N, C-alpha and C positions, 0 to 999 in steps of 0.2 A: 504494500500500500504506500509506495513512495509517491511524493508529490511530482506532478508533471513539471518539467523544466520549461523555460521560456524559449529555448533554442529549437527551431524547426529544422529537421533534417529531410533531405529528399527521400521519398518513399517510392522508389522506382516500381516495385512490384504492385503497390496499391494503384499508382498512376496507370500502369499497364492494364491492370484488371478493370479499372474504370473505363479506360479507352475501349477495351474489348466489349464491355457491357453496353456502352453507348453505340459503338459501331454495329453491334448485333441487335440493337433495338430493345434490349432488356431495360435500359434506362432511356426514357424518351421525354419529350415535352420540354418545358422550360429549363429543367436541370441539364438535360442533354445539350440544349442550345448554349447555355452558359459555359459548359465544359468545352464545347467545340470552339467557342469564341476565345476562351482563355488559352486553349492550345494553339489557336491561330496566332494570337498575340505573342505567345512565347516563341513560336517559330519565326515570326517576323522580327522579334528582338534579336534572336540568335543569328539570323541571316544578316541583319544590320550590323551587329557587333563584328561579325566576321569581315564584312566589307570595310568597316571603320578600321579594324586592325590591319587590313591590307592597304590602307591609305586612302580610302574613298572619303573625301571631305564632306560630301553631302550626307553620308551615313553618320559621320562624326557630329554634324549639326543636328541630325534627327535624334541621335542619342542624347545630345545636350538638352534638346527640347523635352524629350520624354522623361529624362531624369529630373529636370527642373519642375515639370508638372506632375510627376508620378503617373505617367501614361503607359499604356500597353503592358500593364501588370508590373511595371517597375516601381519600386518604392521611391518616393521623392527623396532625392539626394543631391543637394546643391553642389557639394564638393565634386561629386562624380560628373555632374552637368558641366561645371567649369573645366574639369579635366578634358572633356571631349571638345568643348569650344576652344580651349587653348591649343589642343592638337591641331585643330583646323586652322587656327590663327598662325601657328608655327609654319603651316604649309601655305601661308599667304592667302587664305580664304577670307574674303572681305566680310562676310557675315560672322565668321568665327572671330575675326579681329574686333568687330564692333561689340559683340556680346561679351567676349573675354575682357575687353577693355572696361565695359560696364562693371563686370564682376570684380575686377581688380580695383578700379576707382572707388567702388562702394564697399570693398572688403566682404563680398558675399560669395562664400565658397572658396575664397582665395585670400591670401594675406593682402590687406589694404596697402596700396602703393599708388599715390596720386600721379607721380611722374610716369610710371609704367602704364597706368590705366589711361591717362590722357594721351600718351604717345600712341597706344593701340587704337584708341578712339579716333584720334586725328588721322592716323594712317587709313583707317577704314572710311572715314568721311572723305578723304581725298581720293579714295578708290571708288566712291560713289554709293556708300551705304546711307540710306535715309535714317536708319536708326542711329548711326554714329552722328549724323548731322543734328538730329533732334537732341541727343545727349549733350553735344557741345553747346547747343543753344541754351539748354536748361542750365548748364554750368556757367556760361557767360552771363545769363540773366541774373543768376543768384550769387555769382562770385564764389563758386564752389570748387573744391578739389584742386586748389592751387591756381585756378584761373581767376583773373580779376573780374569784377562786375563791369560789364561792358555791353550796353544796350545795342550799339551798332553791330557788334559781333553777334549778339543774340539774334538780331534781325536777320543778318546774313545767313546764319545757320538754320534758322527757322524757315527762311525762304528756300534754301537748298533742300530741306526735308520735305517741303510741301509743294514745290513747283513742278515736280515731275522730272527734274533734271538728273536725279540719282538713278544710276543704272541697276543698283541692287536695292530692291524694294522689299523690306521685311518689317516695316513699321506697322504696328497694329492700328486698327481703325480708331480706337479711343485716343491713342497717342497722336495720331494724325489730326484728329479733330481738336485736340488740345493745342497742338502746334499752330494750327490755323487761327484759333481764337487768340492765342498769345501774340502771334504775329500781327493780327488785326489791331489788337489793343496797343502794342508797341508802336505801330505805324501811326495810329491815331494820336498818340502823345508826342510825336516827333515835331 
């Protein structure tokens, strides 16, 4: 009658038995659908990890997003997310640079380092990332992470983030709307 521990171990035989029961129709309905979905997600993650480990930067970005949000059956793990974004950044992937720069500048999943974070963000912005442009605009507007408060620079970077000139578009709709509103307010006060 020992207490159950908190560590979960893979139970390959149980998994295989459940798989066989689902495939043979012994288990069906909603439970079977959830099982199939979970196994599909697991397979997708395994394939994506293999691609990422083989140097596929898009797979690295996907893993970063999935770990950041706890998607596809992965446990939310910001350090692991940063690891994959940083690997993409090291291979000069613009999206990887933008997101890794944000992580480093904010000390989220990585050691906080303003210089390194801003350098990555600036590189990504210069390479056409609307996310990096947005992040620079926010920092200039508020004088954050070692950048001076500079409304003209904020306007410049908000324009870049919103005017469609960025070739790498990965800014979420909410942030895009925020950028447009801030740009409009800043230009009205000029």
